[in-house]
Each structure stands twice: as structure tokens, then as C-alpha cells.
C-alpha positions in Angstrom: 41.8 -2.0 -27.3 38.1 -2.4 -28.2 39.0 -3.5 -31.8 41.2 -6.3 -30.4 38.6 -7.5 -28.0 40.5 -6.3 -24.9 38.0 -3.7 -23.9 34.3 -3.1 -24.1 32.1 -0.1 -23.6 28.5 0.8 -24.3 25.1 0.3 -22.9 24.4 -2.6 -20.5 22.9 -4.5 -23.4 26.0 -4.0 -25.6 28.3 -5.1 -22.8 26.2 -8.1 -22.1 26.2 -9.1 -25.8 30.0 -8.7 -25.9 30.5 -10.9 -22.7 27.8 -13.5 -23.2 29.6 -16.0 -25.5 33.0 -15.9 -23.8 31.4 -16.3 -20.4 29.2 -19.1 -21.6 32.2 -21.1 -22.9 34.8 -20.2 -20.2 35.8 -22.8 -17.6 36.5 -20.0 -15.1 33.8 -18.9 -12.7 35.0 -15.3 -12.4 35.3 -12.1 -14.3 38.2 -9.6 -13.8 37.5 -6.1 -14.9 38.7 -2.6 -14.6 36.1 0.2 -14.6 37.0 3.7 -15.6 35.0 6.4 -13.8 36.4 9.7 -15.1 35.3 12.5 -12.8 32.3 10.7 -11.1 31.6 11.3 -7.5 32.2 8.5 -5.0 28.5 7.8 -4.8 28.1 7.6 -8.5 31.1 5.3 -8.8 29.6 3.0 -6.1 26.2 3.0 -7.9 27.8 2.1 -11.2 29.7 -0.9 -9.8 26.6 -2.1 -8.0 24.4 -1.8 -11.1 27.1 -3.5 -13.2 27.2 -6.4 -10.8 23.4 -6.7 -10.7 23.1 -6.5 -14.4 25.7 -9.2 -15.0 24.2 -11.5 -12.4 20.7 -11.2 -13.9 21.8 -11.5 -17.5 24.9 -13.8 -17.6 24.8 -16.1 -14.6 23.0 -19.4 -14.4 
């Protein structure tokens, strides 16, 4: 899925680089995503989602 551009994984910087161009040229104002957590605790899952949102807001939103 990664090779076809349907999925992305990596550091926050790598994910930002992957998403930057499509989000800059998209006419939509939203991002739909599915996050895989494996065996993380509920607290760690919530922290991951919060940090993901904060990172995207700081790095990809006008």
C-alpha cells in the first residue's frame, strides 16, 4: 500500500513530507486517515492522535 501511495508511515517529518504536496493542491479542507495502534494502551493511543493532529496543524495548515 505504501508503494502505491495509499499509506504512509514513518517519522512526523516523513509523514509531513508525504502529505505536504497533496494537501497543498487539494480543494478539500479535510484529511481522512486510519491510524494503526498495535498493542498500545488507551493513553498512548490518545497521545498519538493528539500529537498527530498538533503536528499536522503546525506544519501543514495555513
